Structures are given as C-alpha cells and as structure tokens.
C-alpha positions in Angstrom: 1.2 23.6 3.2 -1.7 22.1 1.3 -1.8 18.4 0.7 -4.2 16.7 -1.7 -4.8 12.9 -1.1 -6.3 11.0 -4.1 -7.9 7.6 -3.4 -9.0 9.0 0.0 -11.5 6.2 0.7 -9.1 3.3 0.5 -7.2 1.7 3.3 -4.3 4.1 3.2 -6.4 7.1 2.4 -8.7 6.5 5.4 -5.7 6.0 7.8 -4.3 9.3 6.6 -7.6 10.9 7.4 -7.5 9.4 11.0 -3.9 10.7 11.6 -4.0 14.0 9.7 -5.4 16.1 12.6 -2.1 15.4 14.4 -0.2 17.3 11.7 -1.7 20.8 12.0 1.0 22.4 9.8 -0.6 20.8 6.8 -4.1 21.4 5.3 -5.5 18.2 3.9 -8.0 17.6 1.1 -9.2 14.1 0.5 -10.9 13.0 -2.7 -12.1 9.8 -4.4 -14.9 8.5 -6.6 -17.5 9.7 -7.3 -16.3 13.2 -6.5 -13.3 12.9 -8.8 -12.6 10.4 -11.6 -8.8 10.4 -11.9 -9.2 8.8 -15.4 -10.6 12.1 -16.6 -7.4 14.1 -17.2 -9.1 17.5 -17.6 -11.4 17.1 -14.6 -8.3 16.0 -12.5 -6.2 18.9 -13.7 -9.0 21.4 -13.0 -9.5 19.9 -9.5 -5.8 20.2 -8.7 -5.7 23.8 -10.0 -8.6 24.6 -7.7 -7.0 23.1 -4.6 -3.5 24.3 -5.5 -1.6 21.8 -3.3 2.1 21.8 -2.7 2.0 18.0 -2.1 -0.1 15.2 -3.7 -0.3 11.8 -2.0 -1.7 9.2 -4.5 -3.4 6.4 -2.7 -5.6 5.4 -5.6 -4.8 1.9 -6.9 -6.4 -1.1 -8.6 -5.6 -3.8 -6.0 -7.7 -6.8 -7.1 -4.6 -9.0 -7.8 -6.4 -12.0 -9.3 -9.1 -10.0 -11.2 -6.3 -8.0 -12.8 -5.3 -11.1 -14.8 -8.5 -10.7 -16.8 -9.2 -7.0 -16.2 -5.9 -5.8 -17.6 -7.2 -2.6 -19.1 -8.8 -1.5 -15.8 -5.7 -2.3 -13.9 -3.4 -0.4 -16.3 -5.7 2.6 -16.3 -5.5 3.1 -12.6 -2.1 1.8 -11.8 -0.2 3.2 -14.8 -2.2 5.7 -16.9 -3.5 7.7 -13.9 -0.1 7.7 -12.2 1.4 9.0 -15.5 -1.1 11.9 -15.8 -0.9 12.8 -12.1 2.9 12.9 -12.2 3.0 15.0 -15.4 0.5 17.5 -13.9 2.5 17.6 -10.6 5.7 18.1 -12.6 4.3 21.0 -14.6 2.9 22.7 -11.5 5.8 22.1 -9.1 3.8 19.8 -6.8 5.7 17.2 -4.8 4.2 13.7 -5.4 4.1 10.7 -3.0 3.0 7.5 -4.6 2.4 4.0 -3.2 3.7 0.8 -4.9 4.1 -2.8 -4.0 6.3 -5.8 -3.2 4.7 -7.5 -6.3 7.2 -5.7 -8.5 9.7 -8.4 -7.5 9.6 -12.0 -8.7 9.8 -13.5 -5.2 12.7 -15.8 -6.1 15.1 -14.0 -3.6 16.0 -15.2 -0.1 17.1 -11.9 1.6 15.1 -8.7 2.0 14.7 -6.8 -1.3 16.4 -3.4 -1.4 15.3 -0.5 -3.6 18.2 -1.2 -6.0 17.4 -4.9 -6.6 16.1 -5.8 -10.1 12.4 -5.8 -10.6 10.7 -8.7 -12.4 6.9 -8.8 -11.7 5.1 -12.1 -12.4 1.5 -10.8 -12.3 -0.5 -8.3 -14.3 -1.0 -6.3 -11.0 2.8 -6.2 -10.4 3.5 -5.2 -14.0 0.9 -2.4 -13.9 2.4 -1.1 -10.6 5.9 -1.2 -12.0 4.8 0.6 -15.2 3.3 3.2 -12.9 6.6 3.7 -11.1 8.4 4.0 -14.5 5.9 6.6 -15.8 6.3 8.6 -12.6 10.1 8.5 -12.9 10.0 9.5 -16.6 7.8 12.5 -15.7 10.7 14.2 -13.9 8.4 15.1 -11.0 9.9 15.8 -7.6 8.6 13.0 -5.4 9.0 9.6 -3.8 7.7 6.1 -4.5 7.0 4.0 -1.4 6.7 0.2 -1.9 4.9 -1.7 0.8 3.6 -5.2 1.4 0.6 -7.2 2.7 -1.3 -4.1 3.6 -4.3 -4.4 6.0 -6.4 -2.0 8.1 -9.7 -1.7 9.9 -10.9 0.0 6.7 -11.6 -1.7 3.4 -11.1 -5.4 2.3 -8.0 -7.2 3.3 -6.5 -10.5 4.7 -7.3 -9.7 8.3 -11.0 -9.1 7.6 -11.2 -12.1 5.3 -9.8 -14.4 8.0 -12.3 -13.1 10.6 -15.2 -13.5 8.1 -14.1 -17.1 7.3 -13.8 -17.9 10.9 -17.5 -17.1 11.4 -18.4 -19.2 8.4 -16.2 -22.2 9.0 -14.4 -23.9 11.9 -11.4 -24.7 9.8 -9.3 -22.7 7.3 -6.5 -23.7 5.0 -3.8 -21.0 4.5 -0.8 -20.9 2.3 2.4 -21.4 4.4 5.2 -21.1 1.7 4.8 -17.5 0.8 6.8 -15.2 3.0 6.5 -11.4 3.5 5.9 -8.7 6.1 2.3 -7.9 7.1 2.0 -4.1 7.2 -0.6 -2.0 9.0 -1.8 0.8 6.8 -1.9 3.2 9.8 1.9 2.7 10.2 2.4 3.5 6.5 0.2 6.5 6.8 2.2 7.7 9.9 5.4 7.2 8.0 4.2 9.3 5.1 3.1 12.1 7.5 6.4 12.0 9.2 8.1 12.5 5.9 6.0 15.6 4.9 8.0 18.1 6.9 11.2 16.8 5.3 10.3 17.0 1.6 12.2 20.3 1.2 15.3 18.2 1.5 14.2 15.9 -1.4 15.4 16.5 -4.9 14.3 14.6 -8.0 12.6 11.3 -7.4 13.5 8.4 -5.2 12.2 4.9 -4.2 11.8 3.7 -0.7 10.5 0.5 1.0 8.2 0.6 4.0 6.8 -2.5 5.8 6.4 -3.5 9.4 9.4 -5.3 10.8 9.6 -9.1 11.1 8.6 -11.8 8.6 5.7 -14.3 8.4 3.9 -16.6 6.0 0.2 -16.1 5.3 -0.3 -19.1 7.7 1.7 -17.4 10.4 -0.3 -14.2 9.9 -3.6 -16.1 10.1 -2.6 -17.8 13.3 -1.6 -14.5 14.9 -4.9 -12.9 13.8 -6.9 -15.5 15.7 -4.6 -15.5 18.7 -4.7 -11.7 18.9 -8.5 -11.5 18.4 -9.1 -14.5 20.7 -11.2 -16.2 18.1 -11.2 -20.0 17.9 -10.3 -21.4 14.5 -8.3 -24.4 13.2 -5.7 -23.1 10.7 -4.0 -25.7 8.5 -0.9 -24.9 6.5 -1.0 -25.7 2.8 1.4 -25.1 -0.2 0.9 -22.6 -3.0 0.4 -25.6 -5.3 -2.6 -26.7 -3.2 -4.2 -23.3 -3.6 -3.8 -22.2 -7.2 -4.8 -18.6 -8.0 -5.1 -16.7 -11.4 -2.2 -14.4 -10.4 1.2 -15.7 -9.5 2.3 -14.5 -6.0 5.9 -13.9 -5.0 7.2 -16.7 -2.7 9.5 -14.3 -0.9 8.7 -10.6 -0.8 10.3 -9.2 2.4 11.3 -5.6 1.9 14.5 -4.1 3.3 13.4 -0.8 5.0 16.8 0.5 6.1 16.8 3.3 3.5 13.6 5.0 4.6 14.5 4.5 8.3 18.0 6.1 7.8 16.7 8.9 5.5 13.6 10.0 7.3 13.8 8.4 10.8 10.3 7.0 10.5 8.8 4.5 13.0 8.8 0.9 11.9 6.9 -1.2 14.5 6.9 -5.0 14.6 4.1 -6.5 12.6 2.7 -8.4 15.6 2.3 -5.3 17.8 0.7 -3.4 14.9 -1.7 -6.3 14.3 -2.7 -6.0 18.0 -3.3 -2.3 17.5 -5.5 -2.9 14.4 -7.5 -5.7 16.1 -8.1 -3.3 19.1 -9.3 -0.6 16.7 -11.6 -3.0 15.0 -13.1 -4.0 18.3 -13.6 -0.4 19.3 -15.3 0.3 15.9 -17.5 -2.8 16.3 -16.0 -4.4 13.2 -14.9 -7.4 15.2 
C-alpha cells in the first residue's frame, strides 16, 4: 500500500522516516515545503493524484503556540484550512487519512486523564485552530483517525528537551514551571504507534478520535529534572508557578490524556515517558546533537 506523509520534515514526519523501513508492506512518500505547499489546493490535489496513495498521514502543523496568538491567520491556514482541504480530497478519492492533534483542545481544568469523549474547550489560538481542524476533518466524511498527543519531543526539530539542553549550556540555573501537568511524549513512540495501526485500517470505518501519549505524568519541572539526570548534565532547576512565567498563550494546567482506547483498539506500545526520554537522549548522543 502507498502511504503519503505530509509535513515530512517535522518531528513526527522525521521519526516516521526513521521507522518506515521496518514496515516493508508499505511504500512511503514524504513531502514538505518547498516541494509541496499544502496551502495551494490545486498543487496538493495534483501531487496526491500523482502519488495515488491509499493512506495519507498528515504531520503538517503550525506549532508555535505563543506566536499563534498574534499570527492567527497563519495558524488557521495550516491547522484548519489545510486539514479541511486534505480531508475533502482524501474523502473524494477514497484515501484513509491519519491526522495529528493536541492536548491543547482541552481547557486543562480537569484532574483525571482526558478521554476522547470529554468536552473540548481550548483556551489558546493554537488549541482552537487544532480543534477546528478536527471538526473540519470530521465534517468531510473522510475515513480516518485523529490522534491527539501531548508534549511532543524528538532528536529532530525544536522542542522542550533541546531547549533545556541549550539553556543549560548558556546558564547554570533554570526556572521551570511546576504547576502544569501532562505526559511528555517521544515522537518516535507516536510514529511507531501510527505504523502499527496501518495494517489494521481495513477494520476502521468512518472517523474516530484516539489519544496517544507516553505513560506516566510529570510537570515541566519534573521533565526538566529528568532531562538533566538522564543526560548527566549539571544544572540547577528551580520550580516556579505559571503566574511567575506569563506567556502570550494560556497553557492547560492539567492535560494528561487517557490512552486506553488506542491501546485496546490497536494494541500499540505505550512506553513510560522516562524510558522513552532515555532512548531519545541516547539517540541525540549518537547523532552528536548532545
């Protein structure tokens, strides 16, 4: 089966590239800017017609959470308009679509892991654009799945792990928010889960929403401490409150995702976040990133 991956140069897209050779029953094509501008509907439709995939995995996203507050048009274009056009094209051509979303669709006022059926109530422009993208995909009547994830990081791209390591080199002391709780998720684990789902898509009808995140919970402060412990870097990490570190976008205070549904439905692997962080740090060392 042919699989087209859009947003192939991002964290998730790159991890799919790393793992795709382990799935020889599928023929993968990866694309991203400048080769293909997903905002150009005709060019995108022509590209899809040329590749003729049976599955499309959309990894393209506007993920600059704070910038989205002032770059609303750009965020909506990528996170909503592009998703809408991709879903409509996939629907008309009978292509199964897998699309990534986020824990930021929730308001973060809960205290137990969010299920797929819990009410959404995003508090940031980024979260609203991602939720609108989900809605557009559902309205398109495409066959596919939406996978929400949280606190994604990788040896590729920009993310919290790389930011902490960079700041450690610049300073001896870092203040990190300790009252926002979630589940750090290694993009390679999410990529592996998606690839494990591919052989099972024939059993999928209509559209469904799933949650995937590494198991366990942490605050950003806990996450930072574990990054330095695992990488054996010396850095003083001090816990602070959200109020002490104001940002343009409002973050959920609690955004732990319940992953029982995707585990029971597809039998995917869900490693503990600490062991996955260890694997990522090891990969970064091997690549000379750390």
